[in-house]
Kinemage of the C-alpha trace (Angstrom):
@kinemage 1
@onewidth
@group {chain A} dominant
@subgroup {mainchain}
@vectorlist {calphas} color= white
{ca met a 1} P 182.408 118.668 18.092
{ca ser a 2} L 182.268 117.337 21.375
{ca leu a 3} L 183.886 113.451 21.930
{ca thr a 4} L 181.100 112.300 23.528
{ca ser a 5} L 178.739 113.267 20.592
{ca tyr a 6} L 180.990 112.269 17.418
{ca arg a 7} L 180.052 108.848 17.693
{ca ala a 8} L 176.420 107.542 18.592
{ca ala a 9} L 177.200 103.854 19.130
{ca pro a 10} L 181.092 103.055 19.807
{ca pro a 11} L 181.232 99.666 17.266
{ca arg a 12} L 181.795 96.601 19.194
{ca asp a 13} L 185.827 94.957 19.209
{ca his a 14} L 184.568 92.420 16.038
{ca gln a 15} L 183.367 95.297 14.548
{ca leu a 16} L 186.049 97.897 14.874
{ca arg a 17} L 188.008 96.547 12.106
{ca asn a 18} L 186.046 98.020 9.275
{ca his a 19} L 184.043 100.326 11.241
{ca tyr a 20} L 186.207 103.424 9.961
{ca ala a 21} L 187.518 102.752 6.647
{ca pro a 22} L 186.118 104.249 3.799
{ca pro a 23} L 183.253 102.529 1.994
{ca phe a 24} L 185.480 101.252 -1.276
{ca leu a 25} L 188.049 99.642 0.824
{ca lys a 26} L 185.420 97.641 3.009
{ca arg a 27} L 184.041 96.848 -0.860
{ca lys a 28} L 187.442 95.366 -2.298
{ca pro a 29} L 190.595 94.164 0.526
{ca ser a 30} L 191.909 92.408 -2.298
{ca leu a 31} L 192.490 95.774 -4.134
{ca cys a 32} L 194.222 97.375 -1.138
{ca phe a 33} L 196.326 94.214 -0.745
{ca ile a 34} L 197.250 94.156 -4.548
{ca ile a 35} L 197.670 98.020 -4.692
{ca asn a 36} L 200.625 97.181 -1.655
{ca thr a 37} L 202.203 94.530 -2.881
{ca val a 38} L 202.749 95.790 -6.151
{ca ser a 39} L 203.956 98.857 -4.000
{ca leu a 40} L 206.292 96.500 -2.477
{ca ile a 41} L 207.823 94.913 -5.300
{ca ile a 42} L 208.253 98.072 -7.239
{ca asn a 43} L 210.154 99.284 -3.487
{ca leu a 44} L 212.550 96.250 -3.302
{ca val a 45} L 213.231 96.155 -7.180
{ca ile a 46} L 214.351 99.613 -7.123
{ca ser a 47} L 216.081 99.237 -3.668
{ca tyr a 48} L 218.084 96.402 -5.218
{ca phe a 49} L 219.719 98.188 -8.726
{ca cys a 50} L 219.741 101.611 -6.407
{ca leu a 51} L 221.781 100.005 -3.084
{ca lys a 52} L 224.260 98.101 -6.456
{ca tyr a 53} L 225.303 101.568 -7.657
{ca phe a 54} L 224.541 104.085 -4.935
{ca gly a 55} L 225.204 102.271 -1.582
{ca phe a 56} L 223.397 102.854 1.542
{ca tyr a 57} L 222.178 106.035 -0.094
{ca gly a 58} L 220.342 104.448 -2.657
{ca ala a 59} L 218.075 102.838 -0.215
{ca ala a 60} L 216.783 106.382 0.990
{ca ile a 61} L 216.452 107.156 -3.031
{ca ala a 62} L 214.877 104.224 -3.984
{ca thr a 63} L 212.310 104.478 -0.736
{ca leu a 64} L 211.623 108.097 -2.074
{ca ile a 65} L 211.166 106.710 -5.627
{ca ala a 66} L 208.960 103.736 -4.975
{ca gly a 67} L 206.987 106.138 -2.580
{ca ala a 68} L 206.581 108.383 -5.230
{ca ile a 69} L 205.403 105.310 -7.564
{ca gly a 70} L 202.648 104.232 -4.817
{ca phe a 71} L 201.185 107.983 -4.356
{ca thr a 72} L 200.639 107.772 -7.639
{ca ile a 73} L 198.632 104.525 -7.912
{ca trp a 74} L 196.643 105.331 -4.851
{ca tyr a 75} L 195.673 108.876 -6.497
{ca phe a 76} L 194.325 107.261 -9.333
{ca ile a 77} L 192.333 104.424 -7.440
{ca met a 78} L 191.220 106.690 -4.881
{ca lys a 79} L 190.029 109.766 -7.734
{ca lys a 80} L 188.287 106.706 -9.493
{ca glu a 81} L 186.451 105.534 -6.712
{ca ile a 82} L 185.607 108.153 -4.221
{ca gly a 83} L 186.316 111.578 -6.651
{ca met a 84} L 189.763 112.409 -4.564
{ca gln a 85} L 191.315 115.975 -5.978
{ca leu a 86} L 194.957 116.266 -6.272
{ca ser a 87} L 194.804 119.899 -4.695
{ca lys a 88} L 192.650 118.085 -1.488
{ca ile a 89} L 194.937 115.868 -0.439
{ca gly a 90} L 196.083 117.880 2.380
{ca thr a 91} L 192.735 118.413 3.760
{ca tyr a 92} L 192.219 114.594 3.352
{ca ile a 93} L 194.970 114.013 5.158
{ca phe a 94} L 194.605 116.410 8.295
{ca ala a 95} L 190.618 114.966 8.737
{ca ser a 96} L 192.030 111.597 8.746
{ca tyr a 97} L 194.505 112.491 11.345
{ca lys a 98} L 192.001 114.460 13.130
{ca asp a 99} L 189.834 111.222 13.148
{ca ile a 100} L 192.086 109.243 14.159
{ca tyr a 101} L 192.999 111.332 16.927
{ca thr a 102} L 189.303 111.981 18.598
{ca asn a 103} L 188.546 108.059 17.862
{ca gly a 104} L 192.050 107.359 19.395
{ca leu a 105} L 191.085 109.488 22.780
{ca asp a 106} L 187.749 108.340 23.115
{ca phe a 107} L 189.121 105.189 22.920
{ca tyr a 108} L 191.714 105.800 25.607
{ca arg a 109} L 189.203 107.477 27.994
{ca arg a 110} L 187.051 104.040 27.160
{ca ile a 111} L 189.619 102.266 28.585
{ca asn a 112} L 190.546 104.358 31.533
{ca leu a 113} L 186.929 104.556 32.790
{ca arg a 114} L 186.748 101.029 32.543
{ca ser a 115} L 190.217 100.337 35.179
{ca gln a 116} L 188.701 102.775 37.449
{ca his a 117} L 185.294 100.790 38.152
């Protein structure tokens, strides 16, 4: 698929924020905020105790544990909202990075075309 056919009409700057977001994120930005806040609080609490008992290695351990908990929370939310399957997470991640790269490259080319004129 060529970059020119990827998006028929690129969004205007004020539309860019929600243009590429999954549909449930457009409806429920507060849900994302709550999940990320809970993950942050979990990370801070676990970090405090792990730092106290394990030193600086405790921060790494706490981040790993909090990341796993955050991943689990996001997985169940995504499973409920869009039917995500655990066995296809690698495919979803690859598709997301491909989409980000393609859109970023397209954006970069548009910026360079504007600056050359």
